[in-house]
KOLROZA-574966 format. One record per residue (C-alpha): residue number from 1; x negated, z negated, y negated; residue in one letter. Coordinates in steps of 0.05 Angstrom, whole numbers, plus 5000, padded with zeros to 4 digits. Example, Ala and Ser with C-alpha at 12.3 -4.5 7.8 and 13.67 -1.06 7.14 Angstrom:
BEGIN
(1, (4754, 4844, 5090), A)
(2, (4727, 4857, 5021), S)
***
This chain:
BEGIN
(1, (5004, 5001, 5007), M)
(2, (4966, 5016, 4928), D)
(3, (4960, 4970, 4875), A)
(4, (5024, 4994, 4831), P)
(5, (5068, 4978, 4894), G)
(6, (5028, 4909, 4918), F)
(7, (5058, 4887, 4851), M)
(8, (5122, 4920, 4848), A)
(9, (5136, 4885, 4911), S)
(10, (5103, 4817, 4890), L)
(11, (5139, 4824, 4826), V)
(12, (5204, 4851, 4843), A)
(13, (5219, 4803, 4906), G)
(14, (5188, 4728, 4859), G)
(15, (5240, 4749, 4813), V)
(16, (5296, 4755, 4858), A)
(17, (5287, 4708, 4893), G)
(18, (5277, 4659, 4841), A)
(19, (5334, 4682, 4790), S)
(20, (5392, 4667, 4850), V)
(21, (5355, 4612, 4885), D)
(22, (5374, 4586, 4810), L)
(23, (5437, 4597, 4800), I)
(24, (5463, 4578, 4859), L)
(25, (5431, 4517, 4859), F)
(26, (5484, 4464, 4862), P)
(27, (5526, 4495, 4919), L)
(28, (5463, 4489, 4968), D)
(29, (5461, 4418, 4938), T)
(30, (5540, 4417, 4960), I)
(31, (5523, 4442, 5021), K)
(32, (5451, 4400, 5040), T)
(33, (5507, 4338, 5023), R)
(34, (5559, 4351, 5071), L)
(35, (5507, 4360, 5127), Q)
(36, (5477, 4297, 5113), S)
(37, (5486, 4245, 5173), P)
(38, (5505, 4190, 5118), Q)
(39, (5561, 4221, 5088), G)
(40, (5569, 4273, 5026), F)
(41, (5594, 4213, 4977), S)
(42, (5528, 4167, 4998), K)
(43, (5490, 4224, 4994), A)
(44, (5503, 4235, 4925), G)
(45, (5571, 4268, 4916), G)
(46, (5578, 4325, 4860), F)
(47, (5514, 4276, 4817), R)
(48, (5459, 4305, 4806), G)
(49, (5472, 4371, 4834), I)
(50, (5408, 4391, 4807), Y)
(51, (5370, 4341, 4833), A)
(52, (5309, 4374, 4863), G)
(53, (5305, 4433, 4824), V)
(54, (5237, 4426, 4810), P)
(55, (5213, 4442, 4884), S)
(56, (5260, 4503, 4879), T)
(57, (5232, 4530, 4817), A)
(58, (5158, 4523, 4840), I)
(59, (5162, 4550, 4915), G)
(60, (5219, 4603, 4893), S)
(61, (5180, 4652, 4870), F)
(62, (5118, 4657, 4910), P)
(63, (5164, 4645, 4973), N)
(64, (5215, 4708, 4957), A)
(65, (5143, 4741, 4939), A)
(66, (5108, 4731, 4993), M)
(67, (5170, 4753, 5034), F)
(68, (5171, 4823, 5015), F)
(69, (5089, 4839, 5001), L)
(70, (5083, 4821, 5077), T)
(71, (5153, 4871, 5082), Y)
(72, (5130, 4924, 5050), E)
(73, (5056, 4925, 5076), Y)
(74, (5067, 4915, 5150), V)
(75, (5126, 4967, 5137), K)
(76, (5067, 5017, 5106), C)
(77, (5017, 4997, 5167), L)
(78, (5060, 5005, 5213), L)
(79, (5084, 5080, 5183), H)
(80, (5080, 5133, 5233), T)
(81, (5126, 5202, 5236), D)
(82, (5159, 5164, 5296), S)
(83, (5232, 5183, 5320), A)
(84, (5295, 5156, 5274), P)
(85, (5306, 5103, 5336), H)
(86, (5243, 5077, 5329), V)
(87, (5241, 5058, 5248), R)
(88, (5286, 4995, 5263), P)
(89, (5231, 4966, 5313), M)
(90, (5188, 4975, 5253), K)
(91, (5233, 4940, 5206), H)
(92, (5238, 4883, 5258), M)
(93, (5170, 4881, 5269), L)
(94, (5160, 4871, 5186), A)
(95, (5210, 4824, 5175), A)
(96, (5187, 4772, 5222), S)
(97, (5115, 4782, 5203), A)
(98, (5150, 4765, 5128), G)
(99, (5192, 4706, 5154), E)
(100, (5126, 4682, 5182), V)
(101, (5093, 4685, 5119), V)
(102, (5149, 4658, 5078), A)
(103, (5156, 4605, 5118), C)
(104, (5089, 4571, 5092), L)
(105, (5118, 4569, 5029), I)
(106, (5185, 4558, 5032), R)
(107, (5182, 4498, 5087), V)
(108, (5148, 4450, 5038), P)
(109, (5203, 4469, 4993), S)
(110, (5262, 4453, 5028), E)
(111, (5230, 4392, 5054), V)
(112, (5216, 4352, 4985), V)
(113, (5286, 4394, 4954), K)
(114, (5328, 4361, 5017), Q)
(115, (5302, 4301, 5014), R)
(116, (5310, 4302, 4934), A)
(117, (5385, 4318, 4947), Q)
(118, (5399, 4261, 4985), V)
(119, (5369, 4217, 4952), S)
(120, (5387, 4237, 4866), A)
(121, (5348, 4168, 4842), S)
(122, (5279, 4196, 4867), S)
(123, (5240, 4243, 4825), K)
(124, (5214, 4314, 4868), T)
(125, (5145, 4286, 4845), L)
(126, (5156, 4206, 4870), Q)
(127, (5185, 4252, 4935), I)
(128, (5132, 4294, 4941), F)
(129, (5076, 4246, 4935), S)
(130, (5116, 4195, 4992), T)
(131, (5115, 4253, 5044), I)
(132, (5035, 4265, 5033), L)
(133, (5021, 4190, 5029), K)
(134, (5068, 4165, 5091), E)
(135, (5064, 4239, 5135), E)
(136, (5013, 4277, 5107), G)
(137, (5006, 4350, 5107), I)
(138, (5049, 4363, 5169), Q)
(139, (5112, 4317, 5143), G)
(140, (5115, 4380, 5090), L)
(141, (5115, 4430, 5145), Y)
(142, (5164, 4392, 5185), R)
(143, (5211, 4437, 5221), G)
(144, (5165, 4494, 5206), Y)
(145, (5179, 4518, 5275), R)
(146, (5262, 4512, 5277), S)
(147, (5257, 4543, 5219), T)
(148, (5217, 4603, 5237), V)
(149, (5261, 4616, 5298), L)
(150, (5327, 4611, 5253), R)
(151, (5303, 4663, 5201), E)
(152, (5278, 4717, 5254), I)
(153, (5341, 4722, 5291), P)
(154, (5372, 4735, 5226), F)
(155, (5327, 4783, 5190), S)
(156, (5315, 4824, 5264), L)
(157, (5392, 4841, 5253), V)
(158, (5399, 4846, 5174), Q)
(159, (5336, 4882, 5147), F)
(160, (5339, 4946, 5207), P)
(161, (5410, 4947, 5186), L)
(162, (5394, 4943, 5100), W)
(163, (5340, 4995, 5120), E)
(164, (5388, 5049, 5158), S)
(165, (5445, 5042, 5119), L)
(166, (5391, 5056, 5049), K)
(167, (5362, 5115, 5097), A)
(168, (5442, 5135, 5105), L)
(169, (5470, 5133, 5033), W)
(170, (5395, 5162, 4995), S)
(171, (5412, 5227, 5049), W)
(172, (5480, 5230, 5027), R)
(173, (5462, 5223, 4956), R)
(174, (5404, 5272, 4963), G)
(175, (5351, 5216, 4930), H)
(176, (5330, 5148, 4940), V)
(177, (5379, 5096, 4917), V)
(178, (5382, 5061, 4853), D)
(179, (5374, 4979, 4855), S)
(180, (5447, 4965, 4849), W)
(181, (5459, 5015, 4907), Q)
(182, (5405, 4981, 4950), S)
(183, (5445, 4908, 4928), A)
(184, (5500, 4936, 4957), V)
(185, (5477, 4959, 5024), C)
(186, (5438, 4893, 5033), G)
(187, (5504, 4861, 5014), A)
(188, (5544, 4888, 5066), F)
(189, (5492, 4880, 5115), A)
(190, (5483, 4808, 5100), G)
(191, (5558, 4802, 5100), Y)
(192, (5566, 4838, 5177), L)
(193, (5509, 4786, 5208), Q)
(194, (5529, 4722, 5164), V)
(195, (5601, 4730, 5200), S)
(196, (5581, 4744, 5258), S)
(197, (5543, 4668, 5264), H)
(198, (5558, 4599, 5232), E)
(199, (5519, 4609, 5160), W)
(200, (5450, 4571, 5154), Q)
(201, (5413, 4612, 5113), Q)
(202, (5389, 4592, 5040), S)
(203, (5414, 4626, 4976), V)
(204, (5352, 4668, 4977), W)
(205, (5375, 4707, 5036), E)
(206, (5430, 4735, 5009), A)
(207, (5394, 4749, 4942), S)
(208, (5337, 4778, 4963), S)
(209, (5372, 4853, 4971), F)
(210, (5371, 4853, 4897), W)
(211, (5300, 4879, 4896), V)
(212, (5297, 4943, 4867), P)
(213, (5286, 5010, 4899), M)
(214, (5213, 5025, 4888), T)
(215, (5161, 5077, 4911), R)
(216, (5134, 5031, 4967), P)
(217, (5193, 5031, 5008), A)
(218, (5187, 5110, 5016), A)
(219, (5132, 5100, 5072), C)
(220, (5175, 5068, 5118), C)
***
């Protein structure tokens, strides 16, 4: 992937992920508290629904940026003049690699954020320091494997479907799809996948398809 493509994937992916994470953060807080073992009210209810937002603000951009950077890079690395029915495999491998890399940033951010959401009286920095002091670096990566195992099946279905819908729309329109058209394809792909199982994904997954179509994607 060339330098312009590198920067496009890095910036577009980061801005898309960070924007929607911050906008929809209150919904994520409510979901986390509803799932809390201590109950919604004791976990904070509707109070302090932006608790933990500093962790999200710091982690969202590099998380989303690294996913799309890895995704585009692996797609181009695997680029061959393969038959159309083989391309979904390439997209599956690229998405899986993207999830593995992105979770290196996402998991620590999620651990701090979720603990802040169910303990609104604690500061994000204080929670981060407590985890390092009591659990060490491994405490920040608690649940890394389960998170990766959760995210990969989602991406294995959603990203090949997204790419296929974009290719179909591009073929019908006679040109590379615009950003809003890419978003429509992503939203439809996400709806089909999410409707097939219990909703468990972060709001970033639903937002990631707003990344504008850029030339690096043409290598797929």
